[in-house]
BAFI-3210 file (N, C-alpha, C; in Angstrom, 3 decimals, decimal comma, padded with zeros to 6 digits):
// residues 316
n [1|2|3|4|5|6|7|8|9|10|11|12|13|14|15|16|17|18|19|20|21|22|23|24|25|26|27|28|29|30|31|32|33|34|35|36|37|38|39|40|41|42|43|44|45|46|47|48|49|50|51|52|53|54|55|56|57|58|59|60|61|62|63|64|65|66|67|68|69|70|71|72|73|74|75|76|77|78|79|80|81|82|83|84|85|86|87|88|89|90|91|92|93|94|95|96|97|98|99|100|101|102|103|104|105|106|107|108|109|110|111|112|113|114|115|116|117|118|119|120|121|122|123|124|125|126|127|128|129|130|131|132|133|134|135|136|137|138|139|140|141|142|143|144|145|146|147|148|149|150|151|152|153|154|155|156|157|158|159|160|161|162|163|164|165|166|167|168|169|170|171|172|173|174|175|176|177|178|179|180|181|182|183|184|185|186|187|188|189|190|191|192|193|194|195|196|197|198|199|200|201|202|203|204|205|206|207|208|209|210|211|212|213|214|215|216|217|218|219|220|221|222|223|224|225|226|227|228|229|230|231|232|233|234|235|236|237|238|239|240|241|242|243|244|245|246|247|248|249|250|251|252|253|254|255|256|257|258|259|260|261|262|263|264|265|266|267|268|269|270|271|272|273|274|275|276|277|278|279|280|281|282|283|284|285|286|287|288|289|290|291|292|293|294|295|296|297|298|299|300|301|302|303|304|305|306|307|308|309|310|311|312|313|314|315|316]
n.u [000,869|000,633|001,823|000,045|-002,284|-002,819|-003,204|-005,708|-007,521|-009,138|-008,988|-011,541|-011,002|-007,808|-005,678|-002,922|-000,539|-000,792|-001,715|-003,777|-005,258|-005,309|-006,373|-008,908|-010,067|-010,187|-012,034|-014,421|-014,577|-014,725|-017,116|-018,779|-018,926|-016,802|-014,641|-011,764|-008,262|-005,499|-002,304|-000,088|002,502|005,834|006,510|004,134|001,266|002,231|003,145|002,048|002,960|005,291|004,549|004,009|001,918|-001,461|-003,421|-005,320|-007,095|-010,397|-012,783|-011,236|-010,983|-009,133|-006,811|-004,648|-002,224|-000,152|000,498|-001,620|-003,903|-003,744|-003,823|-006,441|-007,975|-007,168|-008,177|-010,860|-011,127|-010,509|-012,575|-014,696|-013,892|-011,575|-008,581|-005,185|-001,834|001,371|003,556|006,021|005,046|006,561|006,513|004,434|001,855|-000,077|-000,963|-002,414|-005,452|-007,072|-005,527|-002,047|-000,237|002,861|004,469|007,448|008,022|005,392|002,241|-000,495|-003,887|-006,214|-009,337|-009,678|-007,608|-006,382|-004,108|-002,258|000,253|001,529|003,754|007,146|008,773|011,615|014,766|017,549|019,434|021,047|022,546|021,858|019,565|017,784|017,725|016,457|013,903|010,490|011,073|011,386|012,419|010,861|008,895|006,714|005,044|002,303|001,302|002,690|003,243|001,874|002,923|005,021|004,950|005,856|008,695|012,026|012,540|013,858|013,828|014,555|015,454|014,688|012,603|009,053|007,639|009,208|009,049|006,283|005,988|007,665|006,288|003,864|004,672|005,274|002,990|003,024|005,686|008,269|010,382|011,528|013,947|015,170|016,982|019,222|020,989|022,110|022,250|020,339|016,921|014,405|011,902|008,732|008,437|006,434|005,976|008,404|008,865|006,791|007,691|010,100|009,179|008,025|008,308|009,079|010,646|013,931|016,561|019,015|021,645|023,510|024,125|024,186|022,611|024,565|024,614|022,242|021,578|021,004|019,388|019,055|016,353|014,901|015,387|017,941|019,545|021,061|023,754|025,447|026,856|028,800|028,455|030,250|032,533|033,057|032,908|031,753|028,823|026,682|023,316|020,673|017,720|014,423|012,972|013,126|012,428|012,254|012,193|012,617|011,372|009,161|009,068|007,193|005,969|006,464|007,973|007,646|005,697|006,693|006,696|004,330|002,038|000,627|002,530|003,491|006,275|007,539|007,008|004,547|001,460|-000,868|-004,250|-007,514|-009,131|-011,105|-011,686|-010,477|-009,364|-006,811|-004,587|-005,035|-007,818|-009,729|-007,669|-006,952|-005,941|-005,060|-004,694|-001,440|000,152|-000,843|-001,173|000,419|-000,021|-001,930|-001,472|-002,376|-003,617|-006,397|-007,180|-006,065|-007,591|-010,012|-009,725|-009,274|-011,746|-013,078|-011,752|-012,542|-015,269|-015,224|-013,971|-015,846|-018,059|-017,067|-016,463|-019,078|-019,953|-018,455|-019,678|-019,142]
n.v [-001,164|002,102|005,236|007,382|006,076|004,749|007,001|007,924|006,128|005,649|003,708|002,081|000,466|-000,376|-002,968|-003,748|-006,124|-009,704|-012,915|-014,432|-012,351|-010,153|-011,504|-012,379|-009,856|-009,054|-010,787|-010,064|-007,345|-007,470|-008,847|-006,943|-005,364|-003,602|-003,891|-004,544|-003,800|-005,710|-005,408|-007,650|-008,260|-009,585|-011,829|-013,428|-014,331|-014,584|-015,761|-018,307|-019,545|-020,790|-022,761|-026,075|-028,050|-027,257|-027,605|-026,476|-024,755|-023,850|-025,910|-027,544|-030,634|-032,685|-031,349|-029,061|-027,870|-024,935|-023,349|-024,407|-023,614|-020,849|-020,659|-021,449|-019,540|-017,358|-017,944|-017,763|-015,061|-013,993|-014,987|-013,378|-011,073|-009,722|-007,944|-008,727|-007,735|-008,723|-007,495|-005,464|-002,916|000,265|002,845|005,004|007,568|008,940|011,405|012,796|013,027|011,422|008,570|007,767|005,201|003,733|001,758|001,147|003,127|003,513|004,895|004,354|005,021|005,535|005,441|004,278|002,324|-000,871|-002,279|-005,082|-006,308|-008,151|-010,009|-010,983|-013,896|-013,798|-015,204|-017,353|-017,421|-019,406|-021,627|-024,358|-024,251|-023,234|-025,297|-027,329|-026,286|-026,566|-029,292|-030,051|-027,759|-024,785|-021,808|-021,496|-022,670|-023,077|-023,654|-025,947|-027,653|-030,002|-031,996|-033,008|-035,184|-036,825|-036,497|-035,034|-031,508|-028,316|-024,852|-021,654|-018,644|-015,793|-014,356|-013,438|-014,764|-017,021|-018,336|-018,866|-020,522|-022,662|-023,572|-024,284|-026,337|-028,420|-029,874|-031,693|-032,596|-034,722|-033,652|-030,304|-028,149|-024,976|-022,700|-020,223|-017,192|-015,723|-014,929|-013,269|-012,501|-011,328|-011,926|-011,622|-011,630|-013,410|-015,111|-016,254|-017,554|-019,397|-021,105|-021,991|-023,472|-025,635|-029,092|-030,379|-028,726|-027,611|-025,399|-024,075|-022,156|-019,239|-019,976|-020,626|-021,679|-023,338|-024,935|-026,810|-030,194|-033,092|-035,866|-035,433|-035,678|-035,098|-033,287|-034,190|-033,374|-030,524|-028,428|-026,825|-023,729|-022,504|-019,287|-018,108|-019,751|-020,816|-023,427|-026,359|-028,280|-031,173|-031,660|-033,834|-033,704|-033,498|-031,539|-027,995|-024,886|-021,617|-018,755|-015,950|-013,665|-011,606|-009,588|-006,941|-006,102|-003,235|-001,127|000,630|002,263|003,870|006,719|007,504|005,961|005,293|003,435|000,814|000,420|-001,829|-001,742|-002,597|-001,820|000,549|000,072|001,319|000,301|-002,659|-002,244|-001,816|000,608|002,871|005,612|007,232|008,383|006,213|004,594|001,290|-001,473|-004,940|-008,244|-009,910|-007,642|-005,812|-007,245|-008,428|-010,442|-012,801|-013,919|-015,892|-017,744|-017,779|-015,677|-013,544|-013,694|-013,078|-010,394|-009,284|-009,600|-007,722|-005,344|-005,019|-004,608|-002,317|-000,557|-000,424|000,652|003,082|004,344|004,685|006,617|008,682|009,289|007,937]
n.w [000,022|-000,907|000,437|-000,112|-000,621|001,844|003,375|002,815|003,984|006,987|009,677|011,636|013,904|014,929|015,506|017,456|017,533|018,050|019,117|021,839|022,964|021,121|018,879|019,862|020,365|017,719|016,581|017,978|017,258|014,484|014,118|015,086|012,976|012,531|011,011|011,507|011,368|011,760|012,859|013,067|013,714|013,181|014,496|014,925|016,914|019,539|022,876|022,873|020,648|021,309|022,865|023,517|024,325|025,092|027,617|029,232|028,060|027,726|025,933|024,512|024,963|024,671|024,687|022,872|020,541|021,120|018,708|016,984|018,327|018,061|015,264|014,757|016,058|014,528|011,931|012,590|013,188|010,698|009,209|009,846|008,698|009,467|008,664|007,996|008,721|008,459|009,881|011,732|014,089|013,932|015,011|016,972|017,073|019,227|019,852|018,163|016,339|013,586|015,267|014,748|013,220|012,539|010,130|009,307|006,511|005,900|006,818|009,066|009,735|012,428|014,270|016,671|018,922|019,709|021,913|021,981|022,522|024,082|026,354|026,877|027,999|030,085|029,398|030,077|028,154|027,151|024,736|025,033|026,585|024,821|022,968|024,463|024,947|025,583|025,779|028,294|029,323|030,434|030,706|032,176|034,805|035,456|032,991|032,115|034,322|034,996|033,329|034,607|036,555|039,486|039,134|039,367|039,487|038,419|039,472|038,360|039,791|042,011|042,830|043,505|041,480|041,015|043,476|043,610|041,388|042,168|044,416|043,334|041,596|043,312|043,607|041,631|040,922|042,340|043,680|044,107|043,087|043,952|042,242|042,857|042,195|044,221|047,732|048,496|048,329|046,081|046,437|048,116|051,683|052,668|050,578|050,201|052,672|052,568|050,553|051,728|053,809|052,584|052,404|050,009|048,614|047,848|048,449|046,342|046,756|045,554|043,013|039,447|036,376|034,155|031,998|030,156|030,347|028,299|026,503|023,938|023,373|025,599|028,783|031,124|033,186|034,920|034,587|037,107|038,218|040,806|042,093|043,771|044,244|041,726|041,211|039,441|039,296|038,778|038,445|038,667|036,883|035,421|034,483|033,910|034,985|034,044|035,823|035,847|035,394|033,322|030,342|029,409|026,081|025,344|024,424|022,180|023,197|025,062|027,149|025,941|026,610|029,845|032,185|034,540|036,919|035,957|033,288|032,335|030,773|032,086|032,980|033,368|036,287|035,993|033,331|029,915|029,283|028,524|029,579|027,478|025,801|023,677|023,164|023,882|025,992|026,098|027,401|028,039|028,014|029,659|031,969|034,532|036,240|035,939|033,339|031,329|028,533|028,404|030,106|028,711|026,363|027,384|028,170|025,722|024,447|026,103|025,383|022,764|023,045|024,694|022,870|020,812|022,096|022,939|020,488|019,559|021,414|020,517|018,224|016,024]
ca.u [000,002|001,485|001,588|-001,135|-003,484|-003,203|-003,569|-007,149|-008,302|-009,092|-009,645|-012,305|-010,257|-006,528|-005,157|-001,455|-000,203|-001,735|-001,931|-005,173|-005,898|-005,562|-007,283|-010,225|-010,497|-010,456|-013,234|-015,517|-014,648|-015,147|-018,522|-019,501|-018,819|-015,868|-013,648|-010,514|-007,023|-004,499|-000,849|000,142|003,919|006,517|006,449|002,670|000,741|002,576|003,761|001,480|003,723|006,412|003,865|003,622|000,619|-002,225|-004,470|-006,202|-007,976|-011,714|-013,339|-010,432|-010,838|-007,930|-005,688|-004,367|-000,889|-000,259|000,336|-002,895|-004,852|-003,545|-004,303|-007,936|-008,481|-006,868|-009,155|-012,174|-011,147|-010,525|-013,846|-015,561|-013,485|-010,322|-007,509|-003,945|-000,572|002,417|004,764|006,078|004,848|007,804|006,327|003,024|001,598|-001,455|-001,298|-003,175|-006,694|-006,991|-004,237|-001,189|000,647|003,827|005,116|008,501|007,613|003,882|001,450|-001,889|-004,682|-007,283|-010,144|-009,406|-006,452|-006,268|-002,789|-002,204|001,591|001,945|004,974|008,039|009,447|013,068|015,463|019,008|020,248|022,009|022,111|021,204|018,219|016,930|017,620|015,518|012,671|009,416|011,441|011,799|012,650|009,709|008,810|005,363|004,662|000,880|000,968|003,379|003,615|001,233|003,727|006,219|004,571|006,852|010,071|012,721|012,648|014,495|013,270|015,598|014,940|014,612|011,451|007,779|007,290|010,046|008,481|004,980|006,212|008,164|005,209|002,856|005,275|005,359|001,806|003,333|007,095|008,683|011,213|011,736|015,161|015,169|018,382|019,282|022,298|022,775|021,543|019,262|015,766|013,482|010,563|008,177|008,681|005,416|006,106|009,698|008,616|005,932|008,573|011,084|008,493|007,556|009,225|009,498|011,520|015,297|017,191|020,532|022,033|024,800|024,292|023,536|022,611|025,657|024,214|021,127|022,021|019,900|019,768|018,575|014,883|014,471|016,529|018,273|020,260|021,525|025,102|025,370|028,068|028,772|028,870|031,390|033,727|033,244|032,778|030,709|028,269|025,680|022,169|019,743|016,375|013,759|012,345|013,739|011,498|012,909|011,244|013,379|010,552|008,687|009,125|005,995|006,477|005,870|008,999|007,189|004,705|007,421|006,382|003,080|000,969|001,152|003,013|004,098|007,704|008,059|006,655|003,175|000,509|-001,873|-005,550|-008,457|-009,705|-012,296|-011,812|-009,211|-009,057|-005,475|-004,718|-005,512|-009,234|-009,674|-006,546|-007,181|-004,902|-005,533|-003,729|-000,234|000,849|-001,331|-001,432|001,632|-000,412|-002,478|-000,672|-002,917|-004,234|-007,796|-007,425|-005,825|-008,729|-011,105|-009,535|-009,397|-013,138|-013,412|-011,208|-013,286|-016,545|-014,852|-013,663|-017,073|-018,928|-016,371|-016,642|-020,447|-020,038|-017,828|-020,568|-018,647]
ca.v [-000,025|003,284|006,183|008,156|005,111|004,589|008,240|008,095|005,210|005,735|002,482|002,193|-000,201|-000,994|-003,826|-003,887|-007,367|-010,787|-013,715|-014,657|-011,052|-009,456|-012,250|-012,319|-008,506|-009,010|-011,524|-009,244|-006,098|-007,820|-009,185|-005,678|-004,653|-002,538|-004,178|-004,298|-004,134|-006,182|-005,399|-008,743|-008,420|-010,552|-013,046|-013,382|-015,435|-014,462|-016,868|-019,582|-020,134|-021,547|-023,637|-027,283|-028,572|-026,377|-028,551|-025,804|-023,765|-024,509|-026,200|-028,575|-031,607|-033,494|-030,399|-028,572|-027,212|-023,514|-022,792|-024,740|-022,724|-019,450|-020,770|-021,576|-018,171|-016,450|-018,267|-017,283|-013,615|-013,713|-015,353|-012,259|-009,958|-009,032|-007,963|-008,894|-007,244|-009,434|-006,545|-004,880|-001,441|000,897|003,999|005,414|008,943|008,976|012,825|013,369|012,292|010,044|008,121|007,413|004,070|003,600|000,511|001,715|004,406|003,561|005,368|003,872|005,933|004,882|006,197|003,675|001,426|-001,883|-002,701|-006,467|-006,714|-009,169|-009,989|-012,131|-014,397|-013,563|-016,497|-017,291|-017,075|-020,487|-022,465|-025,667|-023,919|-023,117|-026,649|-028,124|-025,515|-027,445|-030,672|-030,094|-026,341|-024,065|-020,507|-021,379|-023,860|-023,224|-024,330|-027,274|-028,420|-031,312|-032,952|-033,429|-035,949|-037,687|-036,364|-033,898|-030,377|-027,123|-023,502|-020,602|-017,322|-015,542|-013,455|-013,966|-015,714|-018,256|-019,003|-019,331|-021,660|-023,811|-024,162|-024,979|-027,556|-029,514|-030,704|-032,724|-033,170|-035,385|-032,634|-029,056|-027,335|-023,511|-022,330|-018,807|-016,741|-015,107|-015,327|-012,260|-012,730|-010,267|-012,437|-011,028|-012,539|-014,437|-016,117|-016,986|-018,472|-020,536|-022,019|-022,561|-024,458|-026,749|-030,135|-030,889|-027,660|-027,514|-024,190|-024,182|-020,713|-018,793|-020,923|-020,326|-022,789|-023,149|-025,664|-027,803|-031,482|-033,986|-037,010|-035,000|-035,623|-034,329|-032,931|-035,157|-032,714|-029,166|-028,121|-025,650|-023,148|-021,724|-017,954|-017,748|-020,611|-021,195|-024,927|-026,876|-029,557|-031,616|-031,965|-034,635|-033,192|-033,821|-030,255|-026,766|-023,721|-020,278|-017,863|-014,727|-012,453|-011,314|-008,226|-006,575|-005,574|-001,909|-000,141|001,676|003,095|004,588|008,132|007,687|005,354|005,071|002,052|000,718|000,356|-002,960|-001,499|-003,080|-000,782|000,640|000,241|001,731|-000,951|-003,234|-001,863|-001,899|002,000|003,309|006,963|008,033|007,914|005,629|003,581|000,179|-002,505|-006,188|-009,357|-009,822|-006,353|-005,060|-008,215|-009,112|-011,349|-014,086|-014,348|-017,097|-017,525|-017,543|-014,352|-012,667|-013,735|-012,352|-008,933|-008,991|-009,381|-006,442|-004,255|-004,792|-003,994|-000,970|000,291|-000,312|001,588|004,373|004,851|005,127|007,886|009,739|009,599|007,210]
ca.w [000,003|-000,940|001,547|-000,428|-000,487|003,265|003,940|002,642|004,790|008,435|010,262|012,913|014,948|014,543|016,636|017,378|018,248|017,829|020,366|022,092|023,307|019,876|017,993|020,434|020,075|016,311|016,360|018,440|016,538|013,181|014,238|015,270|011,618|012,617|009,947|012,066|010,712|012,747|012,504|013,936|014,134|012,453|015,301|015,267|017,798|020,907|023,583|022,516|019,484|021,881|023,841|022,743|024,690|025,914|028,120|030,091|027,392|027,652|024,680|023,872|026,023|024,522|024,526|021,537|020,651|021,011|017,308|016,484|018,963|017,381|013,857|014,771|016,366|013,383|010,964|013,034|013,060|009,247|008,622|010,044|007,960|009,986|007,734|008,715|008,185|009,208|010,014|013,088|014,211|014,270|015,839|017,090|017,463|019,864|020,258|017,088|015,831|013,960|015,799|013,641|013,490|011,469|009,847|008,464|005,897|005,710|007,970|009,063|010,627|013,118|015,247|018,003|018,925|020,784|022,067|022,564|022,082|024,944|027,113|026,585|029,158|030,124|029,362|030,521|027,025|026,853|023,521|025,465|027,053|023,556|022,409|025,222|025,187|025,356|025,958|029,659|029,697|030,284|031,498|032,718|035,593|035,349|031,696|031,886|035,512|035,025|032,579|035,352|037,687|040,134|038,771|039,964|038,545|038,989|039,164|038,405|040,129|043,433|043,074|043,832|040,455|041,238|044,664|043,216|040,506|042,881|045,299|042,379|040,962|044,343|043,408|040,587|041,010|043,601|044,355|043,345|043,456|043,597|041,962|042,894|041,948|045,423|048,992|048,707|047,524|045,712|046,739|049,373|052,868|052,851|049,489|050,477|053,779|052,135|049,794|052,640|054,678|051,854|052,512|048,761|048,003|048,337|047,884|045,981|046,652|044,935|041,835|038,173|035,419|033,250|030,826|030,331|029,733|027,904|025,606|022,601|023,273|026,778|029,683|032,180|034,268|034,722|035,099|037,923|038,561|042,059|041,787|044,679|044,078|040,339|041,104|038,527|039,745|037,983|039,241|037,910|036,840|034,145|034,033|034,372|034,859|034,103|036,479|036,149|034,967|031,936|029,858|028,460|024,831|025,406|024,148|021,277|023,838|026,165|027,119|025,250|027,457|031,249|032,540|035,872|036,956|035,148|031,911|031,926|030,528|033,110|032,507|034,423|036,885|035,432|031,884|029,110|028,884|028,925|029,861|026,250|025,389|022,378|023,135|024,838|026,105|026,525|027,372|028,952|027,946|030,841|033,029|035,010|037,303|035,514|032,158|030,744|027,221|028,625|030,644|027,613|025,482|028,060|028,142|024,308|024,346|026,882|024,706|021,554|023,433|025,164|021,738|020,035|022,828|022,911|019,145|019,537|022,192|019,679|017,039|014,781]
c.u [000,870|001,038|000,241|-002,396|-003,873|-003,660|-005,122|-008,001|-008,106|-009,777|-010,525|-011,615|-008,941|-005,969|-003,691|-001,038|-001,246|-001,842|-003,382|-005,994|-006,234|-006,541|-008,697|-010,870|-010,938|-011,756|-014,491|-015,688|-015,147|-016,636|-019,443|-019,447|-017,935|-014,658|-012,207|-009,355|-006,123|-003,127|-000,212|001,573|004,537|006,590|005,020|002,318|001,180|003,233|003,254|002,208|004,927|005,798|003,474|002,160|-000,221|-003,433|-005,559|-007,063|-009,301|-012,099|-012,423|-010,107|-009,619|-006,672|-005,437|-002,945|-001,081|-000,462|-001,087|-003,999|-004,929|-004,147|-005,841|-008,504|-008,244|-007,841|-010,520|-012,195|-011,200|-011,842|-014,813|-015,118|-012,247|-009,270|-006,167|-002,715|000,540|003,632|004,774|005,733|006,144|007,672|004,838|002,900|000,161|-001,804|-002,170|-004,469|-006,795|-005,602|-003,414|-000,309|001,633|004,389|006,210|008,004|006,170|003,169|000,008|-002,639|-005,858|-008,040|-009,865|-008,258|-006,594|-004,783|-002,758|-000,877|002,203|003,218|005,811|008,678|011,017|013,781|016,917|019,941|021,308|021,546|021,363|019,843|017,307|016,701|016,567|014,169|011,573|009,898|012,024|012,013|011,372|009,747|007,459|004,887|003,145|000,561|001,510|003,629|003,059|001,951|004,884|005,839|005,652|008,274|010,684|012,801|013,344|013,732|014,351|014,948|014,822|013,498|010,150|007,369|007,959|009,445|007,103|005,114|006,665|007,111|004,180|003,344|005,270|003,985|002,057|004,699|007,395|009,633|011,497|013,023|014,998|016,610|018,441|020,713|022,958|022,112|020,438|018,164|015,027|012,052|010,010|008,410|007,780|005,629|007,389|009,492|007,795|006,803|009,554|010,445|008,068|008,597|009,819|010,451|012,864|015,938|018,614|020,920|023,338|025,154|023,572|023,568|023,649|025,293|023,057|021,513|020,829|020,326|019,282|017,094|014,352|015,610|016,686|018,928|020,601|022,923|025,068|026,689|027,866|029,262|029,989|032,717|034,072|033,141|031,582|030,172|027,125|024,537|021,105|018,390|015,765|012,986|013,091|012,891|012,282|011,936|011,956|012,677|010,075|008,859|007,956|006,627|005,898|006,800|008,434|006,222|005,367|007,071|005,056|001,881|001,590|001,430|003,456|005,614|008,298|007,694|005,367|002,287|-000,571|-003,218|-006,433|-009,087|-011,032|-012,589|-010,480|-008,790|-007,632|-005,701|-005,122|-006,825|-009,127|-008,468|-006,816|-006,153|-005,468|-004,480|-002,476|000,443|000,356|-001,618|-000,208|001,308|-000,872|-001,722|-001,087|-003,575|-005,765|-008,134|-007,084|-006,923|-009,865|-010,979|-009,556|-010,796|-013,619|-012,916|-012,077|-014,636|-016,300|-014,633|-014,988|-017,963|-018,354|-016,572|-018,077|-020,593|-019,352|-018,580|-019,996|-019,543]
c.v [001,247|004,265|006,903|007,274|005,015|005,888|008,438|007,305|005,426|004,545|002,806|001,681|-000,716|-001,776|-004,025|-005,080|-008,478|-011,651|-013,715|-013,353|-010,343|-010,184|-012,251|-010,898|-008,379|-009,680|-010,675|-008,025|-006,404|-008,121|-007,989|-004,742|-003,497|-002,719|-003,920|-004,600|-004,525|-006,195|-006,415|-008,958|-009,589|-011,895|-013,143|-014,583|-015,382|-015,692|-018,277|-020,283|-020,994|-022,561|-024,914|-027,730|-027,553|-027,256|-027,785|-024,744|-024,433|-024,778|-027,269|-029,667|-032,470|-032,587|-030,055|-027,923|-025,685|-022,886|-023,110|-023,910|-021,330|-019,571|-020,753|-020,197|-017,203|-016,662|-017,654|-015,712|-013,173|-013,985|-014,207|-010,985|-009,155|-009,116|-007,947|-008,296|-007,857|-008,631|-006,116|-003,356|-000,840|002,118|004,346|006,938|008,966|010,408|013,479|012,463|012,424|009,629|007,635|006,231|003,855|002,218|000,882|003,009|004,568|003,995|004,779|004,810|005,204|005,682|005,592|002,624|000,349|-002,421|-004,079|-007,053|-007,758|-008,934|-011,142|-012,601|-014,094|-015,015|-016,283|-017,017|-018,152|-021,223|-023,742|-025,430|-023,890|-024,461|-027,482|-027,422|-026,493|-028,958|-030,774|-028,667|-025,588|-022,714|-020,398|-022,670|-024,131|-023,941|-025,723|-028,112|-029,853|-032,405|-033,497|-034,166|-036,857|-037,668|-035,131|-032,748|-029,256|-025,884|-022,475|-019,330|-017,133|-014,560|-014,131|-015,020|-017,068|-019,106|-019,620|-020,608|-022,903|-024,475|-024,904|-026,353|-028,761|-030,368|-031,836|-033,452|-033,806|-034,470|-031,442|-028,323|-025,870|-023,120|-020,875|-018,251|-016,138|-015,606|-014,337|-012,533|-011,470|-010,686|-011,791|-012,132|-013,734|-015,509|-017,044|-018,025|-019,633|-021,625|-022,749|-023,558|-025,650|-027,869|-030,587|-029,855|-027,644|-026,311|-024,499|-022,693|-020,445|-019,644|-020,443|-021,585|-022,456|-023,818|-026,637|-029,094|-032,332|-035,042|-036,649|-034,889|-034,809|-034,075|-033,994|-034,582|-031,276|-029,088|-026,804|-025,108|-022,304|-020,350|-017,400|-018,493|-020,944|-022,696|-025,352|-028,151|-029,922|-032,057|-032,624|-033,949|-033,504|-032,572|-029,140|-025,503|-022,412|-019,304|-016,536|-013,471|-012,478|-009,915|-007,888|-005,875|-004,205|-000,823|000,936|002,651|003,899|006,113|008,486|007,209|005,166|003,678|002,041|000,598|-000,725|-002,794|-001,988|-001,885|-000,750|000,830|000,592|000,480|-001,414|-002,901|-002,106|-000,513|002,290|004,826|007,814|007,477|007,419|004,654|002,589|-000,762|-003,812|-007,240|-009,130|-008,547|-005,421|-006,019|-008,935|-010,261|-012,764|-014,742|-015,694|-016,811|-017,143|-016,207|-013,314|-012,514|-012,900|-010,839|-008,446|-008,709|-008,048|-005,307|-003,930|-004,114|-002,551|-000,065|000,599|000,761|003,016|005,091|005,399|006,529|009,038|010,083|008,856|006,085]
c.w [-000,053|000,117|001,175|-000,315|001,031|003,918|003,836|003,535|006,284|009,022|011,494|014,098|014,383|015,728|016,440|018,163|018,005|019,133|020,663|022,403|021,989|019,003|018,475|020,156|018,586|015,985|016,741|017,586|015,106|013,165|014,446|014,099|011,712|011,686|010,392|011,204|011,867|012,250|013,459|014,391|013,296|013,155|015,813|016,155|019,272|021,538|023,335|021,363|020,030|022,942|023,091|023,087|025,469|026,340|028,980|029,408|027,159|026,176|023,905|024,857|025,977|024,442|023,133|021,718|020,553|019,668|016,657|017,031|018,278|016,022|013,816|015,036|015,175|012,271|011,290|012,860|011,588|008,721|008,757|009,396|008,525|008,897|008,474|007,977|009,042|009,235|011,384|013,073|014,607|015,081|015,933|017,467|017,957|020,262|019,279|016,870|014,352|014,442|014,558|014,077|012,268|011,414|008,826|007,863|005,761|006,969|007,844|010,136|011,225|014,143|016,602|017,839|019,986|020,739|022,697|022,213|023,022|025,741|026,668|027,803|029,017|030,203|029,862|029,374|026,670|025,602|023,930|026,049|025,888|022,964|023,118|025,562|024,766|025,389|027,368|030,186|029,373|031,061|032,157|033,473|035,463|034,085|031,652|033,087|035,536|034,161|033,359|036,674|038,171|039,635|039,431|038,967|039,224|038,608|039,306|038,762|041,649|043,818|043,437|042,783|040,680|042,448|044,349|042,339|041,206|043,746|044,420|041,881|041,966|044,267|042,518|040,832|042,362|044,376|043,495|043,959|042,982|043,498|041,867|042,907|043,163|046,699|049,332|047,747|047,215|046,174|048,068|050,443|052,942|051,812|049,734|051,609|053,420|051,386|050,730|053,481|053,944|051,831|051,075|048,028|048,623|047,651|047,629|045,776|045,923|043,788|040,636|037,262|034,355|031,902|031,113|029,600|029,398|026,940|024,181|022,510|024,476|027,751|030,681|033,380|033,885|035,319|035,863|038,221|039,852|041,777|042,673|044,377|042,616|040,116|040,272|039,165|038,806|038,871|038,409|037,981|035,420|033,624|034,648|034,019|035,067|034,647|036,849|035,599|033,622|031,593|028,930|027,242|024,634|025,031|023,257|021,952|024,947|026,006|026,364|026,121|028,901|031,547|034,050|035,764|036,019|033,645|031,410|031,762|031,685|032,438|033,637|034,983|036,316|033,974|031,176|028,705|029,419|029,314|028,683|025,806|023,922|022,138|024,232|024,863|026,690|026,528|028,277|028,968|029,197|032,068|033,478|035,948|036,830|034,319|031,548|029,457|027,414|029,184|029,525|026,742|026,061|028,025|026,708|023,916|024,860|025,960|023,423|021,860|023,940|023,925|020,953|020,762|022,830|021,596|019,009|020,221|021,379|018,414|015,890|014,428]
res [m|s|k|t|e|s|d|k|k|i|e|d|v|l|i|i|g|s|g|p|a|g|l|t|a|a|i|y|a|a|r|a|r|l|n|p|l|m|i|e|g|e|e|a|g|g|q|l|m|i|t|t|e|v|e|n|y|p|g|f|e|h|g|i|t|g|p|e|l|v|a|v|m|r|q|q|a|e|r|f|g|t|r|f|l|t|r|n|v|t|a|v|d|f|s|v|r|p|f|k|v|k|v|d|a|t|e|y|f|a|k|s|i|i|v|s|t|g|a|s|a|s|w|l|g|l|p|s|e|k|q|y|m|n|r|g|v|s|a|c|a|t|c|d|g|a|f|f|k|n|v|e|v|g|v|v|g|g|g|d|t|a|m|e|e|a|n|f|l|t|r|f|a|s|k|v|y|v|i|h|r|s|e|n|f|k|a|s|k|i|m|l|e|r|a|q|k|n|p|k|i|e|f|i|m|n|s|v|v|d|e|v|l|g|d|g|k|s|i|t|a|s|k|l|k|n|t|k|s|g|e|i|t|e|l|k|m|q|g|l|f|i|a|i|g|h|k|p|n|t|k|i|f|n|g|v|l|d|m|n|e|a|g|y|l|k|t|k|p|g|t|t|f|t|n|i|p|g|v|f|a|a|g|d|v|q|d|p|y|y|r|q|a|i|t|a|a|g|t|g|c|m|a|a|i|d|a|e|r|w|l|e|t|q|g|h]
***
């Protein structure tokens, strides 16, 4: 689309980002005849694209893979008339009406915007970690914990997320090792004490994962390095959960939309309204707490309804 062509068209709803939040918003907006344009990003589909088995999404009694779930949602959004652009948004200008969204040199204009750019799990950055992702290495205990019944697993991290994941995993695993780089925890006292009191959890302090070991199919152990002595040890485990935090994908909204200290977009309680009227946020980009496909889809539905009603009040 040339610049002059896109200049003429003002979208009713433009959705930035895909995944369950964006795709649900697209289904609702399209059914409301708002003819949404979704700029889905070059890595479309969000975190579900790196999730092998999804067993907790209602409606799929035998489970479904993450990519299949995204594909089904995308087809549903497309069936009602959503248009897709598989590119990354490079800049936004929400200080003008209509709002302006840039994809490289091309500008798109919209009366309302739904931001559903998601969050990305932080990883250790080891080649072996990448090799065994979804083969024992995970960043979501709630998603994958049930696959680790009666085996030993490790959790990397020292914050509330790590303590929550470790406690949750004791429902399935026979033993959970919490591997933490220092002796100081970011976790709140109550969460730390809960983990320390759990007989199935063992803390391994001043240690980092140096390498994930496996047989090519799944993980068998982790190589740990002591941060004080540099000593390397091997610890047998069949699962490794990385719980060192998530980063919301909000860089392009810096200084534009209100965020908390961690970079998550702030929405008005009980709604998807951001600080800019006409701009809505849904899914993990505004949810540091639940981070599930189903909750993301729920807020995607809310964002589409919020946008539709807001457009009505503006006389669109």
